[in-house]
C-alpha positions in Angstrom: 50.7 -95.0 202.5 48.5 -92.0 203.8 46.5 -94.1 206.8 43.5 -92.5 208.9 41.6 -93.7 211.8 38.3 -92.1 211.6 36.4 -92.7 215.1 32.5 -92.6 214.7 30.1 -94.1 212.3 26.8 -91.7 212.9 25.7 -89.3 210.3 28.9 -87.1 209.9 30.6 -90.4 209.8 29.0 -92.2 207.6 29.0 -88.8 204.9 33.0 -88.2 205.9 34.0 -92.2 204.8 32.0 -91.5 201.7 34.0 -88.4 200.7 37.2 -90.1 201.9 36.4 -92.8 200.0 36.0 -90.8 196.6 39.9 -89.5 197.3 41.9 -92.4 197.3 44.8 -91.0 196.5 44.7 -88.9 199.7 43.0 -91.7 202.2 44.7 -94.7 201.1 44.1 -96.4 203.9 41.2 -95.8 206.2 40.6 -97.8 209.4 36.6 -97.3 210.6 36.2 -97.0 214.8 33.0 -97.3 215.9 31.0 -99.5 219.2 28.7 -101.3 217.0 29.4 -103.5 213.9 25.8 -102.4 212.2 26.7 -98.8 212.0 30.6 -99.9 210.4 28.6 -102.2 208.1 26.2 -100.2 206.8 28.3 -97.3 205.9 30.6 -99.6 204.0 27.9 -101.2 202.1 26.7 -98.2 201.0 30.0 -96.8 199.7 30.6 -100.4 197.9 26.9 -99.8 196.1 28.2 -96.3 195.3 31.2 -98.3 193.8 33.7 -95.6 195.7 35.5 -98.5 197.5 38.9 -98.0 195.7 40.7 -97.6 198.9 41.4 -100.0 201.4 38.8 -99.8 204.2 39.6 -102.2 207.6 37.1 -101.9 210.8 37.7 -102.5 214.2 35.8 -101.8 217.8 36.9 -99.0 220.5 35.2 -97.7 223.3 36.8 -94.3 223.7 35.2 -93.3 227.2 38.6 -95.5 228.5 42.0 -94.5 227.5 44.1 -97.3 227.2 42.0 -99.1 224.6 42.6 -96.1 222.5 46.1 -96.2 223.2 45.7 -100.1 222.2 44.5 -99.4 219.0 46.6 -96.7 218.0 49.6 -98.8 218.4 47.9 -101.8 216.1 46.8 -99.3 213.2 49.4 -96.3 213.4 47.4 -93.9 211.7 49.1 -90.6 210.4 46.3 -88.7 212.0 42.8 -89.4 213.7 39.7 -88.0 212.8 37.5 -87.4 215.7 33.7 -87.5 214.3 32.2 -88.8 217.6 30.6 -87.1 220.1 32.7 -84.6 222.3 32.4 -85.6 225.5 35.4 -88.3 224.9 37.9 -85.3 223.1 40.2 -85.3 226.0 40.7 -89.3 225.9 41.4 -89.4 222.4 43.7 -86.7 222.5 45.8 -87.3 225.1 46.1 -91.2 223.4 47.1 -89.1 219.9 50.0 -87.8 222.2 51.5 -90.9 223.9 50.8 -92.6 220.4 52.7 -90.0 218.7 49.6 -89.1 216.4 48.1 -86.3 214.8 44.6 -85.3 215.8 41.6 -83.3 214.3 37.5 -83.2 215.7 34.6 -81.2 215.1 33.8 -79.9 218.4 34.8 -78.3 221.7 35.0 -81.0 224.8 32.1 -81.6 226.6 31.8 -82.9 229.7 28.9 -86.0 229.9 28.0 -84.9 233.6 28.3 -81.2 233.1 26.5 -78.8 230.5 28.4 -76.5 228.3 31.5 -76.5 225.9 35.2 -75.5 226.0 37.8 -76.3 224.5 40.3 -75.2 226.8 41.6 -78.0 228.2 42.5 -78.7 224.5 44.1 -76.2 224.1 46.2 -76.6 227.1 47.7 -79.4 225.3 49.3 -77.2 222.8 53.2 -76.9 223.9 53.0 -80.9 224.6 51.6 -81.5 221.2 54.6 -78.8 219.7 57.3 -80.4 221.7 56.4 -84.1 220.1 56.2 -82.3 216.8 52.4 -83.2 216.5 49.7 -81.1 215.2 45.7 -81.0 216.6 43.5 -79.2 214.3 40.0 -78.6 216.7 36.4 -77.3 215.8 36.9 -78.1 212.2 33.2 -78.6 211.3 31.1 -75.8 209.6 29.7 -74.2 213.0 32.1 -74.4 214.4 34.9 -74.2 211.7 34.1 -72.9 208.3 32.1 -69.8 210.1 35.5 -69.2 212.2 37.3 -69.6 208.7 35.2 -67.1 207.0 35.8 -64.4 209.5 39.4 -65.3 209.4 39.5 -64.9 205.4 38.4 -61.3 205.7 40.8 -60.2 207.7 43.8 -62.7 206.3 42.4 -61.4 202.7 42.3 -57.7 203.9 38.6 -57.6 202.6 38.3 -55.5 205.4 40.4 -53.4 207.3 38.7 -53.6 210.7 36.0 -55.6 211.6 33.3 -54.1 214.3 30.8 -57.0 213.8 29.9 -60.7 213.2 26.5 -62.2 212.8 26.6 -66.3 212.2 23.7 -67.3 211.1 22.2 -71.0 210.6 19.6 -72.0 208.5 17.9 -75.8 208.1 15.1 -74.9 206.1 14.3 -78.8 205.4 11.5 -80.8 205.8 11.5 -84.9 207.1 9.2 -87.7 207.6 9.6 -87.1 211.5 7.4 -85.6 213.8 10.1 -84.0 215.9 13.9 -84.7 216.2 17.2 -82.4 216.4 19.2 -81.6 213.7 22.0 -84.3 214.5 23.4 -86.1 217.4 19.8 -85.7 219.7 21.4 -85.8 223.4 24.6 -83.0 221.7 21.9 -81.1 220.2 19.5 -80.5 222.8 22.3 -79.8 225.2 23.3 -76.9 223.5 20.0 -75.5 223.0 18.7 -75.3 226.8 22.2 -73.4 227.4 21.2 -69.6 228.7 22.3 -67.7 225.7 25.4 -66.0 225.9 26.4 -63.0 222.9 29.5 -60.5 222.8 28.5 -56.5 223.0 31.0 -53.8 223.6 33.9 -56.7 223.3 32.0 -58.2 226.7 29.8 -61.2 227.5 26.3 -60.6 227.8 23.4 -63.2 228.9 20.2 -63.0 226.8 18.0 -65.4 228.4 17.3 -69.0 227.3 16.1 -70.6 223.4 13.0 -72.0 225.3 12.2 -68.5 226.7 8.7 -67.6 225.0 10.3 -64.3 224.3 13.5 -65.0 223.5 15.1 -62.6 220.9 14.1 -63.3 217.2 13.7 -62.2 213.9 12.5 -63.3 210.4 15.2 -63.4 207.6 15.3 -64.1 203.9 17.9 -67.1 203.6 19.4 -67.4 200.0 17.7 -70.5 197.9 16.4 -71.7 201.8 13.9 -68.6 201.9 12.6 -66.8 205.0 12.8 -68.6 208.3 12.3 -66.9 212.3 16.5 -66.9 213.3 16.9 -67.3 217.3 19.7 -65.7 219.2 21.8 -68.8 220.4 25.1 -69.0 222.5 27.3 -71.1 220.3 30.9 -72.8 220.7 32.4 -70.8 217.6 32.1 -66.8 219.8 34.3 -68.8 222.5 36.9 -69.3 220.2 37.0 -66.6 217.9 36.4 -63.7 221.4 39.8 -65.3 221.8 41.1 -64.9 218.6 39.9 -61.9 217.4 39.4 -59.8 221.1 39.5 -56.6 218.9 35.7 -57.3 217.2 33.3 -55.4 219.5 30.3 -57.2 218.8 29.9 -61.2 217.7 26.5 -63.3 217.9 24.9 -66.4 217.0 21.9 -67.1 215.1 19.6 -70.6 214.6 16.3 -71.4 212.7 13.7 -73.0 215.0 9.7 -73.2 214.1 7.4 -72.4 216.4 6.1 -75.7 216.2 9.6 -77.3 217.1 10.1 -75.1 220.0 6.7 -76.5 221.8 8.3 -79.9 221.4 11.6 -78.7 223.1 9.7 -76.4 225.7 7.4 -79.6 226.9 10.1 -81.6 226.8 12.4 -79.8 229.3 9.5 -78.8 231.6 9.0 -82.5 231.8 12.8 -83.0 232.4 13.9 -85.2 229.8 16.5 -82.9 228.8 17.8 -84.0 232.2 21.2 -84.7 232.9 21.5 -85.3 236.5 21.0 -89.5 236.6 17.4 -90.2 238.1 16.1 -93.3 239.6 14.4 -95.7 237.2 13.0 -99.6 238.1 16.2 -99.8 240.3 18.4 -98.2 238.2 20.2 -95.1 237.7 19.4 -93.3 234.1 20.2 -90.1 232.4 16.9 -88.5 231.0 18.2 -87.1 228.3 20.2 -90.3 227.0 16.5 -92.1 227.3 15.1 -89.5 224.7 17.8 -90.0 222.9 16.9 -93.7 222.6 13.5 -92.7 221.4 13.8 -90.5 219.2 14.1 -90.8 215.3 17.7 -91.2 214.1 19.4 -89.7 210.8 19.0 -93.1 209.0 15.4 -93.2 209.7 14.9 -89.7 207.6 17.8 -89.0 205.7 16.1 -90.3 202.5 13.1 -88.3 203.3 14.8 -85.0 203.9 14.0 -81.8 201.5 14.7 -78.3 201.4 18.3 -76.2 201.9 20.4 -75.4 204.8 21.8 -72.1 204.4 25.1 -71.2 206.8 27.1 -68.0 207.0 28.3 -65.0 208.2 27.1 -61.3 207.9 30.6 -59.1 209.0 30.0 -55.4 209.4 33.2 -53.4 209.6 35.1 -50.8 207.1 37.7 -50.9 204.5 39.5 -47.6 203.1 37.6 -45.9 206.0 34.4 -46.5 204.4 31.3 -48.5 206.0 31.5 -52.3 204.3 29.3 -54.6 205.1 30.0 -58.7 203.2 27.5 -61.8 203.7 29.6 -65.3 203.1 27.8 -68.2 202.9 27.2 -71.5 202.1 24.3 -73.2 200.5 23.3 -77.3 200.7 20.6 -79.4 199.1 19.6 -82.4 201.9 17.9 -84.7 198.5 21.7 -84.0 196.8 23.5 -84.8 200.0 21.5 -88.0 200.5 21.9 -89.0 197.1 25.6 -88.7 197.0 26.4 -89.7 200.8 23.5 -90.9 202.3 23.4 -88.7 204.7 21.6 -85.0 204.9 22.9 -81.5 204.3 23.4 -81.2 207.9 25.9 -84.1 208.4 27.6 -83.4 205.3 28.3 -79.7 205.7 29.8 -80.8 209.1 31.5 -84.0 208.0 32.9 -82.0 204.0 34.9 -79.1 205.9 36.8 -82.3 208.2 37.9 -84.3 205.3 38.8 -81.0 203.4 41.3 -79.8 206.6 42.6 -83.7 206.8 43.4 -83.5 203.0 45.2 -80.4 203.6 46.9 -81.7 206.4 47.6 -85.0 204.6 48.7 -83.4 201.3 51.0 -80.2 203.1 49.1 -78.0 201.7 48.2 -76.5 205.3 52.1 -76.5 206.6 52.4 -79.1 209.1 52.9 -76.9 212.1 53.0 -78.6 215.7 50.7 -78.0 218.7 47.4 -76.9 218.9 44.8 -75.0 216.4 41.6 -73.3 215.9 40.1 -72.9 212.3 40.9 -69.3 212.1 44.5 -69.7 213.1 44.8 -71.5 209.7 45.8 -70.2 206.1 42.0 -69.8 205.3 41.8 -68.9 201.7 43.5 -72.5 200.4 40.5 -74.2 202.9 38.0 -72.1 201.1 39.1 -73.0 198.0 39.4 -76.9 198.6 36.4 -76.7 200.6 34.0 -75.6 197.0 35.8 -78.3 195.5 34.9 -81.1 197.5 31.0 -80.1 197.6 30.4 -76.7 199.8 30.6 -73.8 197.2 30.1 -70.9 198.8 29.5 -67.3 197.8 30.3 -63.8 199.4 28.4 -60.6 198.7 28.4 -57.3 199.6 24.9 -55.6 201.6 24.2 -52.2 200.7 23.6 -52.0 204.8 23.3 -54.1 207.9 19.9 -55.6 208.0 17.7 -53.9 210.8 17.1 -55.9 213.5 20.8 -56.9 213.4 22.1 -53.2 213.9 20.6 -53.6 217.2 23.0 -54.4 220.6 20.6 -56.0 223.4 20.5 -55.9 226.8 18.9 -59.0 228.2 16.6 -59.4 225.6 15.8 -55.5 225.0 16.7 -53.8 222.2 19.4 -50.8 223.3 
């Protein structure tokens, strides 16, 4: 039987488990591991109410911050694959446990250290030979961005839509509105950590720096997103750039953009200036606490506002290059509706667009559509066409259209914050 172990019962985990329950022929036995009984029970109750519990569910507790409890659980459960939907702080622990216990692995984001800002998958990729020697496969970063956006770029190359690609701009728009005064789009701690990073992009094949998102003069422009509407779109540093630059060093320019309202950024600036986004422990009533974790405990969670979410997300890539010697610009994107996501899975479109690609990748691994290639893999290294086809079938249909030319603002390069 296809037996999986899902780690994580948050917004993404909840959506993923609903989708897996709709595919009992693929996910025959689902083991859910989380830190709290409340989260597990909430998800399983929702799945049951929707009449989806046709596969076998089992739930258990695990502390993934420790290596031995993970190996102990894997020895008991003996899954074919671990689907890691928890915080990326514990990616390495879980991967090492999978390696020790002979289990395949899958996650949605680059590893991060709790006591450091930033992300990297270098240590995960360094385990390639060990996974290969044991005949195991680890699939990294297969959410939407990173994940689907990486695959979209690979699709354009694998299917020879372009002879050569000169630039990739990844645009992530959340035009949704919810009944929360201020709340990050997903796990608050992970989201806030990335929002305060120094901005990096690729220009002329090299890394460049462009200030921070919290700067009053941060680089941004208005863009009209299909179905989602016009939104202020800011240059950011995001993890798929690391992977894409290593995989396709010949692409001279790569950038990541995300939409924010001015109100949202004012809240972010105030919280940052007051020290609430800090990761260095501070003394509070004779205890050491991380300000960002205290802030996380105070902010609304997905279960507090998912039912109120309205509007759409639009995530995709504007790719510029050449075909048969002629200039070509393609826009490949996906639109997701918050209300439809909630009706189907009790999640929101942010969780839906992260979870569905992960479930799709697990499906392709379990049914053999993606060949079992031992080692550690990034999304753009896998067969793209079959993945995007399955992604559409599983609830995330996508569109590719030809643009007459690059949007005017995206034609520019930047030195720091100045167009050149």
